[in-house]
N, C-alpha and C positions, 0 to 999 in steps of 0.2 A: 828700463828703455822703453820709450812708448812707440812700439812698432807701428801704430795708427797713423802717426805724423809723418811716418818714413815712407809709407806706401806710395804716395804721389811721387818723391823724388827716386825711388827705386823703380817705379814703372816708366818715368821718364828718362831714366838713364838707359834702361833696357832698350826704350823706344828709340832713343837716338843712337845705340848701336845698331839694331836692326836696320834704321835708315841709313846706316853708313856701310851695309853690306852691298858690294857690288854685285849686280845680276850676273855677271861672270864667274864668280866665285861659289854659286849654290851648290856645287858638286865638291867642293872642297871638304877635307876631312876636318873633325873637329875634336877636342880632348874626350867627347863622349864616343867611345869606340864603336858603337852600332849606328851613329848618326852622323850623315854630312850636315853641310850647312843648311840645306834645304830642309832634312828632316827635323833638324832643331827648330828652324823657324816655324815649320809646321806644328811641331809639339807646343810651342810657346802661345801661338796663335790659337790653338784648339782650345787650351787649358785656362786662357784668360777669360773666356765666356763663363765656363762652370763656376770660376773663381768669383767671378762677379755675382753670381746669382747664389753662391754659397754664402756671401757675406749678406746678402739679402733674406737669407733663410728661405729661398725659393728653389724649385726643381731646376735642374740644368735645361738649356734648350736641348730639344730631341732631334732637330733637323740635321745635326752633323754627327759624322762619326770620326773617332780618331783615325788618322791615315790619310785624311783628306789633305791634296796637294793645293795648300792655298797660293803657292808661288805661280800656279797656272791661271789664277782666277783675276790677274790685272795687279793692281798696286797693293801688293801683300805688305809692304812696309807701312803703307797708311792703314791697312786694315789692322795689323797688330798694334800701331800706335792707338788707334781708337779703341780697341778692345783693352788694352793696358790702362788707358786713361779712365775707362769705365769701370774696370776693376778697381782701380785705385780710389775712385770717388766713392764706391760702394763700401769699401774697407775704411773709409774716412769717418763713417758714422760709428760712434762708440757703441751702439747696439750691435754692429757686426761682429764685435768681440766679446759677446756674452753668449753664454749657453753653448749647445752643440750646434753643428751643421756638417755638410757633406758636399763634396765636390761631384759627386756621382748620382745624388737623390737618394742614397741608401738612407732608410729610416734611422738606423743605428749609425749615428755620425761620430765625429770626433770633437773635442773642444774647440770652439771657434779660435781662440788664440793660437791653437797649433796650427790650424788650416791658413789662418792669416801669415802667421810666421814662416810656414813652407812657401807660400806665394811670393813673399818678400826675398826669401833666400832662393828662389828660382829666378827672379828677375837679376840678383846679383851674381849667381853662379852662371846661369845660362848667358848672360850680359857678358861675362868674362869668357866663356867659351866661345861665343861668336866673336867678340873682339880679338881675341887671339888667333882665331881661325882665319880671320880676314885682315890681318894687319893693322888693326885700330889700336889706339893707346889705352891698355888696361889700366893706366895710372888714372885715368879719368872717372873711375869708378869711385865715389865719395868714401871717404873713410868712416863716417858715421853709418854708411849702409853695410860696409864690411863688417864693422863692429857688432851691427845688429844680426846679421846673417849668420856670425858666429856664435852669438849667444844663442840663437834660435836653434842652430844645428848641433851645438856640443851635447845637449842631453838627449837628441833623437838620432844620433849618427847610427849607432849600433842597429836600432829599429830599422833605418832605412836601408841598411846594408842587407838586413834579414829579408826585407821585400825587394831586394833588387834596385833600388833607387839609387844607391852608391856602391862603387866599386872598394876593394880593400883600401883601408886608410894608407896613404903615402907618407913615408917617414919625411917629416920636414923637422929641422931644428927647433928647439923650444923658444929661442932669440930671433927667429925668423920673424919678417914683417907678419902682420896678422893676416894680410890677403893671402900669403903663401900658407899660413897654419889653415885657414878656412879651406883652401883648395886642398891640401892634403887630407884634412879630416873628412871632405867629401869624396876622397879617392881620386882626386885629380893632381897631376904632376904640375906643380907651379913652373916648370921650365918647359912644358909641352911647346912643340914647334910643330907647324903643318908639313 
């Protein structure tokens, strides 16, 4: 599967969902136990910038710190959309997927395809998180993005659990829809409700 060609649709899907978040729902809970909608938007907005520089094999921007509240800075949906599009554009370059890179600027990075795949998975999974938390249609996440996120996550899920990126796998029937299996693999309950 060519993740490179799927980065733009993944970023656009996540951006559309962020744009659909009502300002009055920023304090609503999400499937991510420690984050409300505001914290999840802030997380996505923050990491889109280092993901762009990681694709370009550059150091991440130093001006911001994780934990900044972008929802206090004006049009946070437009800011996320801009950053997500720049990230996707950077990852559309075949050179972005070669060698190693880092989201943090650490000289000892990871294989670029791993980081690119992680960012695609972030768009899909966090897009779903925001959609379900704010009453948006989760069926609008295209099937090819779900398939790509599942393919990327399957070999890395246990490592992600060790680093606290995912919760314990939620049991999902093997014949369940692929989106449900992706969510279960990432530690999410596919039937979560706010």
